[in-house]
C-alpha positions as CSV (number, residue, x, y, z in Angstrom):
1,M,39.8,14.1,-35.3
2,A,36.1,14.6,-35.4
3,S,34.9,18.0,-36.6
4,P,31.8,19.4,-34.9
5,S,30.8,21.3,-38.0
6,A,28.0,19.1,-39.2
7,S,24.8,19.0,-37.1
8,P,23.6,15.6,-36.2
9,D,20.6,15.9,-38.5
10,S,22.5,16.9,-41.6
11,F,23.1,13.3,-42.7
12,E,19.4,12.5,-42.1
13,R,18.3,15.6,-44.1
14,M,20.6,14.6,-46.9
15,G,19.2,11.1,-46.9
16,L,15.6,12.3,-47.0
17,R,16.5,14.7,-49.9
18,V,18.1,11.8,-51.9
19,Q,15.2,9.5,-51.0
20,K,12.7,12.0,-52.4
21,I,14.6,12.1,-55.7
22,I,14.8,8.3,-55.9
23,N,11.1,7.9,-55.0
24,S,9.9,10.4,-57.6
25,Q,7.7,9.1,-60.3
26,S,10.1,9.8,-63.1
27,A,13.0,8.0,-61.3
28,Q,10.8,5.0,-60.4
29,K,9.7,4.7,-64.0
30,A,13.3,4.9,-65.3
31,K,14.7,2.9,-62.4
32,A,17.4,5.5,-62.3
33,A,18.1,8.8,-60.5
34,L,20.8,11.5,-60.7
35,I,21.9,13.0,-57.4
36,F,24.3,15.8,-56.5
37,R,25.8,16.8,-53.2
38,L,24.6,20.3,-52.2
39,P,27.3,22.8,-51.4
40,D,26.4,22.9,-47.7
41,E,26.4,19.1,-47.3
42,P,29.6,17.7,-45.8
43,V,31.7,15.6,-48.2
44,D,32.3,12.8,-45.7
45,E,28.6,12.4,-45.0
46,W,27.9,12.4,-48.7
47,E,30.4,9.6,-49.2
48,R,28.9,7.7,-46.3
49,L,25.4,8.0,-47.9
50,L,26.7,6.8,-51.3
51,E,28.4,3.8,-49.5
52,E,25.1,2.9,-47.8
53,I,23.2,3.2,-51.1
54,D,25.9,1.1,-52.8
55,E,25.6,-1.7,-50.2
56,N,22.1,-2.5,-51.5
57,D,21.7,-5.5,-53.8
58,N,20.5,-4.6,-57.3
59,V,21.9,-1.1,-57.1
60,T,24.6,0.4,-59.3
61,L,26.3,3.8,-58.8
62,A,27.9,5.6,-61.7
63,Y,30.1,8.6,-60.8
64,R,30.0,11.4,-63.4
65,D,32.6,14.0,-64.3
66,D,30.3,16.8,-63.2
67,G,30.2,15.5,-59.7
68,G,26.8,13.9,-60.0
69,V,26.1,10.3,-59.2
70,Q,23.7,8.3,-61.3
71,I,21.9,5.5,-59.4
72,F,20.5,2.6,-61.3
73,W,18.5,-0.2,-59.8
74,V,16.7,-3.4,-60.9
75,V,13.6,-4.7,-59.2
76,P,14.0,-8.4,-58.6
77,K,11.2,-10.5,-60.1
78,E,8.9,-12.2,-57.6
79,D,9.1,-16.0,-57.6
């Protein structure tokens, strides 16, 4: 049963928020970012976002005990 609790834009807003963290200078330098789900973000949408991130090649997700998710990535070398 679908719950109408989440507005259609909540997934997009969450994606943009995470994208900002990943695109930050410090994250780009480290090729790693630590993200957390905000209390008002639906768990199912958070899990969907993590699945979409995890589908990317060269990306690794590490789930932490504190609820955070560490994202690591490698930039493939150009031929």
